[in-house]
C-alpha positions in Angstrom: -18.4 -6.7 -17.3 -14.8 -5.5 -17.6 -14.0 -2.4 -15.6 -10.8 -0.5 -16.3 -8.3 -0.9 -13.4 -5.0 0.5 -12.3 -2.0 -1.8 -12.5 1.1 -1.6 -10.3 4.2 -0.3 -12.0 6.0 -3.6 -11.8 3.2 -5.7 -13.3 4.7 -5.7 -16.9 8.1 -7.0 -15.6 6.4 -9.6 -13.4 4.4 -10.8 -16.4 7.5 -10.9 -18.6 9.5 -12.9 -16.0 6.6 -15.4 -15.6 6.3 -15.9 -19.3 10.1 -16.2 -19.8 10.0 -18.9 -17.1 7.5 -20.9 -19.2 4.3 -19.9 -17.5 1.0 -19.2 -19.2 -0.3 -15.8 -18.1 -3.7 -14.3 -18.5 -3.8 -10.6 -17.5 -7.1 -10.0 -15.6 -6.3 -6.7 -13.9 -9.1 -4.9 -15.8 -11.8 -7.1 -14.2 -12.1 -5.0 -11.1 -14.1 -6.0 -8.0 -10.9 -7.2 -6.3 -10.4 -9.9 -8.9 -6.6 -10.9 -9.0 -4.4 -9.3 -11.6 -3.2 -12.5 -13.2 -4.1 -16.1 -13.7 -0.9 -18.1 -14.0 -0.3 -21.7 -15.0 3.3 -22.9 -14.2 5.3 -25.3 -16.3 4.5 -28.0 -13.7 0.7 -27.4 -14.1 0.0 -25.4 -10.9 -2.6 -22.7 -11.4 -2.4 -19.5 -9.3 -4.5 -16.4 -8.9 -1.9 -13.7 -8.6 -2.2 -10.2 -7.1 0.7 -8.0 -8.1 1.8 -5.3 -5.7 4.8 -3.0 -6.3 7.3 -3.9 -3.6 8.9 -0.4 -3.9 5.7 1.5 -3.3 4.8 2.8 0.1 3.5 0.1 2.5 -0.1 1.4 2.3 -0.1 0.9 -1.5 1.1 -2.7 -1.0 -1.8 -3.6 1.3 -4.7 -5.6 -0.1 -8.0 -3.8 -0.5 -11.0 -5.3 1.3 -12.2 -6.8 -2.0 -8.8 -8.3 -2.7 -8.8 -9.8 0.8 -12.2 -11.3 0.1 -10.8 -13.0 -3.0 -7.8 -14.2 -1.0 -10.1 -15.7 1.6 -12.2 -17.6 -1.0 -9.2 -19.0 -2.9 -6.9 -19.8 -0.1 -3.5 -21.3 -1.0 -4.1 -20.8 -4.7 -4.1 -17.0 -4.2 -0.7 -15.3 -4.0 0.7 -11.8 -3.8 3.8 -11.1 -5.8 5.9 -7.9 -5.2 9.0 -8.6 -7.2 10.4 -10.4 -10.2 12.3 -12.8 -7.9 9.0 -13.9 -6.3 7.6 -14.4 -9.8 10.5 -16.7 -10.8 10.0 -18.6 -7.5 6.3 -19.1 -8.3 7.1 -20.3 -11.8 9.2 -23.1 -10.3 6.2 -24.5 -8.3 
């Protein structure tokens, strides 16, 4: 079941940067329940679960929720938090 979710202000530019860098990007931010915002496959074939946080927002808004932390714990090193376009470009190179 898809539940409408809030996206961070920088998510569209992060998605655009990833796609311009050759990544396949599925936007999953509407899933809710702490599910990551994006599923990303880099040009080198790495698959990432990406939580987008706005790096310019107050620190409390950049923190993972308890549900997001649970996803992070389950998926370990395939789960990343991106707060900027620069981080998105770096991820695309992995």
